[in-house]
Each structure stands twice: as C-alpha cells, then as structure tokens.
C-alpha positions as CSV (number, residue, x, y, z in Angstrom):
1,M,188.9,69.5,84.4
2,S,190.2,65.4,84.2
3,I,187.7,62.4,83.6
4,A,188.2,61.5,87.1
5,S,188.1,64.6,88.9
6,G,184.0,64.7,89.3
7,L,184.3,61.0,91.5
8,R,184.5,62.9,94.7
9,G,182.2,64.2,96.8
10,R,178.9,64.0,98.7
11,H,175.9,62.0,96.4
12,L,178.4,60.5,94.5
13,A,176.2,57.3,94.7
14,R,173.5,59.1,92.9
15,R,174.9,61.5,90.7
16,L,176.9,58.2,88.7
17,V,172.7,56.9,88.9
18,Q,171.4,60.2,86.9
19,L,174.4,60.4,84.9
20,Y,173.9,56.2,83.7
21,V,170.0,56.1,83.6
22,G,169.8,59.9,81.7
23,L,171.8,58.8,79.5
24,T,170.3,55.6,78.4
25,L,167.2,56.9,79.0
26,Y,168.2,59.9,76.0
27,G,169.5,57.3,73.5
28,T,165.6,56.1,74.8
29,S,163.9,58.2,74.1
30,S,165.9,59.7,70.9
31,A,165.0,55.4,69.2
32,L,161.3,56.5,70.1
33,L,161.6,59.1,68.1
34,V,163.1,57.4,64.9
35,R,159.8,55.2,65.3
36,S,157.5,57.4,65.7
37,G,158.8,58.1,62.0
38,L,157.4,62.3,62.5
39,G,161.5,64.0,62.8
40,L,164.1,63.9,64.7
41,E,165.8,66.6,67.0
42,P,168.7,68.0,64.9
43,W,171.3,65.7,65.7
44,N,169.9,62.6,65.1
45,V,169.1,64.0,61.9
46,L,172.4,64.0,60.8
47,H,173.4,60.7,62.6
48,Q,170.5,58.9,60.7
49,G,171.4,61.1,57.1
50,L,174.4,59.1,57.5
51,A,173.1,55.5,58.8
52,E,171.0,55.3,55.9
53,K,174.3,56.4,53.5
54,T,177.0,54.3,55.0
55,G,174.7,51.5,55.9
56,L,175.8,51.7,59.6
57,S,173.1,51.8,62.0
58,I,172.2,55.3,63.8
59,G,173.4,54.0,67.3
60,V,177.4,53.4,65.8
61,V,176.7,56.1,63.8
62,S,175.9,58.3,66.8
63,I,179.2,57.5,68.2
64,V,181.5,57.9,65.8
65,V,180.2,61.6,65.3
66,G,180.5,61.7,69.4
67,A,183.9,60.7,68.8
68,M,184.7,63.4,65.8
69,V,183.4,66.2,68.0
70,L,184.7,65.2,70.5
71,L,188.7,65.5,68.4
72,L,187.2,69.1,67.7
73,W,187.4,69.9,71.1
74,L,191.6,69.9,71.1
75,P,191.4,73.1,69.3
76,I,189.2,74.9,70.7
77,R,191.2,73.8,74.5
78,Q,188.1,72.0,76.0
79,R,189.0,69.2,78.6
80,P,186.4,66.3,78.7
81,G,184.6,64.4,82.2
82,L,183.3,61.2,82.5
83,G,180.1,62.2,81.7
84,T,181.7,63.1,78.2
85,V,183.4,60.2,77.2
86,S,179.8,58.5,78.7
87,N,177.9,60.4,76.8
88,V,179.5,59.3,73.2
89,F,179.1,55.6,74.0
90,V,176.1,55.3,76.3
91,I,173.4,57.5,73.9
92,G,174.5,55.6,70.8
93,L,174.2,51.8,72.8
94,A,170.8,52.6,74.0
95,M,169.4,53.9,70.6
96,D,170.7,50.7,69.5
97,G,168.8,48.3,72.0
98,T,165.5,50.3,72.1
99,L,165.6,50.1,68.0
100,A,166.1,45.8,68.2
101,L,163.3,46.0,71.2
102,V,160.8,48.1,69.2
103,P,158.7,47.5,65.9
104,D,158.5,50.5,63.4
105,V,154.7,52.0,64.1
106,H,152.3,53.1,61.1
107,G,149.2,55.7,61.3
108,L,149.0,58.5,63.6
109,A,147.4,56.9,66.1
110,G,150.4,55.0,67.3
111,Q,153.2,57.8,66.0
112,V,151.8,60.5,68.0
113,P,151.8,59.1,71.3
114,L,155.0,57.9,70.7
115,L,156.6,61.0,69.2
116,V,154.9,62.4,72.6
117,L,156.4,59.6,74.5
118,G,159.8,60.6,73.3
119,I,160.2,64.3,73.4
120,V,159.1,63.9,77.3
121,L,161.5,61.0,78.3
122,N,164.0,62.8,76.6
123,G,162.9,65.6,79.2
124,V,163.7,63.7,81.7
125,A,166.2,62.2,80.4
126,T,168.1,65.7,80.3
127,G,167.3,66.9,83.8
128,L,169.0,63.4,85.0
129,Y,172.2,63.8,83.4
130,I,172.6,67.0,83.5
131,A,172.4,67.2,87.4
132,A,174.7,64.3,88.1
133,R,177.6,66.9,87.3
134,F,179.6,64.6,85.5
135,G,181.3,67.0,83.1
136,P,180.4,67.9,79.2
137,G,179.0,66.0,76.3
138,P,181.0,66.4,73.0
139,R,178.3,68.4,70.9
140,D,177.2,70.8,73.3
141,G,181.0,71.3,74.4
142,L,181.5,72.0,71.2
143,M,178.8,75.2,71.3
144,T,180.0,76.4,73.9
145,G,183.7,76.2,73.2
146,L,183.2,77.9,70.0
147,H,180.9,80.6,71.7
148,R,183.9,81.1,74.1
149,L,186.4,81.0,71.0
150,T,184.7,83.2,68.7
151,G,182.8,85.9,71.0
152,R,179.4,84.9,69.9
153,S,176.4,84.3,71.2
154,I,175.3,80.8,72.7
155,R,172.2,81.0,70.0
156,L,174.0,82.1,67.7
157,V,176.6,79.9,67.4
158,R,173.8,76.9,68.6
159,T,171.7,78.0,66.1
160,A,174.3,78.0,62.9
161,I,175.3,74.3,64.5
162,E,171.9,73.3,64.5
163,V,171.1,74.6,61.7
164,V,174.2,73.0,59.2
165,V,173.5,69.7,61.1
166,V,170.1,69.8,60.1
167,A,170.2,70.8,56.5
168,T,172.8,68.3,55.8
169,G,171.0,65.3,57.4
170,F,168.1,66.6,55.7
171,L,169.6,66.1,52.6
172,L,171.4,62.9,53.4
173,G,168.0,61.5,54.5
174,G,167.5,62.1,57.8
175,S,163.8,62.6,58.7
176,V,163.0,66.0,59.4
177,G,159.3,66.8,60.5
178,I,156.6,68.2,62.8
179,G,158.7,66.2,65.3
180,T,161.4,68.1,64.4
181,V,159.6,71.6,65.2
182,L,157.8,70.4,68.2
183,Y,161.4,69.0,69.9
184,A,162.7,72.5,69.5
185,L,159.4,73.8,71.4
186,A,159.5,71.6,74.3
187,I,163.0,70.4,74.9
188,G,163.7,73.8,76.7
189,P,160.7,74.1,79.2
190,L,160.5,70.3,79.9
191,A,164.5,70.0,80.4
192,Q,164.6,73.1,82.8
193,F,161.5,71.5,85.1
194,F,163.5,68.3,85.0
195,L,166.6,69.8,85.7
196,R,165.1,71.5,88.9
197,W,163.7,68.3,89.8
198,F,166.4,66.2,90.0
199,A,168.9,69.4,91.2
200,L,170.8,67.9,94.3
201,P,171.1,69.4,97.7
202,E,174.0,72.0,97.6
203,P,177.2,70.4,97.7
204,D,179.2,71.6,100.8
205,S,182.6,73.7,100.0
206,A,184.6,70.4,101.4
207,G,183.7,67.7,99.2
208,A,181.8,69.5,96.0
209,A,181.9,68.8,92.7
210,P,182.2,72.4,90.9
211,V,180.0,73.8,88.4
212,S,182.4,73.0,85.7
213,E,181.6,69.6,86.4
214,A,178.3,69.8,86.4
215,V,177.1,69.1,82.6
216,P,177.7,66.7,80.8
217,G,176.0,68.0,77.6
218,G,178.1,70.8,77.4
219,A,181.5,73.3,77.7
220,A,182.9,73.4,81.3
221,P,181.2,76.8,82.6
222,V,182.7,78.8,85.2
223,S,184.5,77.1,88.4
224,G,183.1,78.3,91.6
225,G,179.9,79.1,90.5
226,P,176.4,78.7,91.9
227,A,175.0,74.7,92.4
228,L,172.8,73.0,90.6
229,I,169.8,74.3,93.4
230,P,166.3,74.9,92.5
231,E,164.9,78.2,92.7
232,P,160.6,77.6,92.9
233,G,159.8,79.8,89.8
234,S,163.1,80.4,88.3
235,V,165.8,78.7,86.0
236,P,168.9,77.3,88.8
237,S,171.1,80.1,89.2
238,S,174.0,77.9,87.6
239,V,171.2,77.9,84.5
240,A,171.3,81.5,84.6
241,A,174.6,82.6,85.5
242,G,175.6,81.7,81.3
243,T,176.9,78.1,82.1
244,T,176.7,75.1,79.4
245,E,172.9,74.3,80.9
246,G,171.8,77.5,80.1
247,A,173.1,77.0,76.3
248,I,171.1,73.5,76.4
249,L,168.5,74.8,77.8
250,R,167.1,78.8,76.5
251,P,166.7,78.9,72.8
C-alpha cells in the first residue's frame, strides 16, 4: 500500500475526518494522562522519559521516536499509508498543544477524573482512526511486522515490545503507575466498542479500500479481507481475522 492508495472509494471525506479527528483526540487523551500524573500508556512512558533527559517536549519526542520506528520498517518490508505519516506528526503536535492549554492537576479529586477521561477519550480516538482505514501507524506496524517476520504470536511480540518500552521509559524517568495498569486493562474493550461504533458501511467492490489499508496503528493486514463491519455481540470480522486491528484490541 502506498501513501496515496487509500485516497479513493466511497466515504473518503468521512474517512479523512475520522482519521484526523481520531489522531488529534489520541494526542489530546495522551496529554490528559500526562496531566493526571497517575501513569501513562506504554509508549508515552518512554517518550516522557526521553523528554526528561533531552529537554525536548514529549510531543516532539513522540514525533522523533515515531519517525525512527518508521525507519525500522525498511528491513521488515512494511509499507506506510497516509495514516502512518499522519500518525507520526499529528499525535505529537496534539499532545503538545493540549499540554500548553491544560495545567497541572494536584490531588486525587482532580487527577482521577482526568485519568478516566484520558483513557475513555483514547478509546474513542482509537476507534475513530482505525475505522478510517488509512494505513498502519509506526509502532503497531513494527509489532505486526515482527510477528510476520519471526512467526511469533502477536501477543508475545506485543508484550515483549511493550515490556522493553515501559522498562526503558521508567529507567529514564517516565511515569508508571495505576494509570498504566488501568489503561492496559481498559483500552482493548473501549477501542473494540468504539471501533464498532465508528465502522463505515461495507465498501463496494469497485471503490473499496482493502483491509490492508485499514489500520493507522499497525502493519498491513491481509489484502482483500473482510471489511470493518460491526457485528452485534462480537468482534468485527476484520479484527477476528488476525489483522492489526486484532493486534491492537486484543491483549
């Protein structure tokens, strides 16, 4: 999939809106977790630790790390989409913008609601940008690329990467706490729910973007797979088929 290959088919305007609103809300939600002071999601533990050591803002560090991770796609033959490049820049800029507007919060009476809001908003954002089907984001693309390259399970590869990321970030001064644990427990169910909520109608065969273009947060799934259609009481078929959506939503 090329960067431009997803720019066709029905619902293009809605998909673009979902992509950029989702990525912006993702950065905003991450900033709220920073301000809560109760622990961050795994990659932002690393970003915060690096920010502490370098003096750069956490948003700028997120952009730099995203770009470096994207370079790791070359040897594992991953191909970026519009969502990939947008993921690198939009989330970091939205984080820094939100942090400039939202002050530090002190005391559990303010921290806990901010933490809950950040986690729920992150689930909304994840559902929005995954359902937009504009290609993988750098970090999840690395995860599923290594899964394909090594033959190891998604769960093992994901766990190994996130353990390394969290441990490194913690040693550098990143924030690990109850928020980190709650995020890990809640993000799968939340994102799964909102993925169903924001899923687009099934594209027709003439103009559909294949499922290989579906995931801003991970590597290209199998081309021509089932579309992101919500199925009552179950995970969408594209998630169940071992796609990157599944890698993101299933712990």
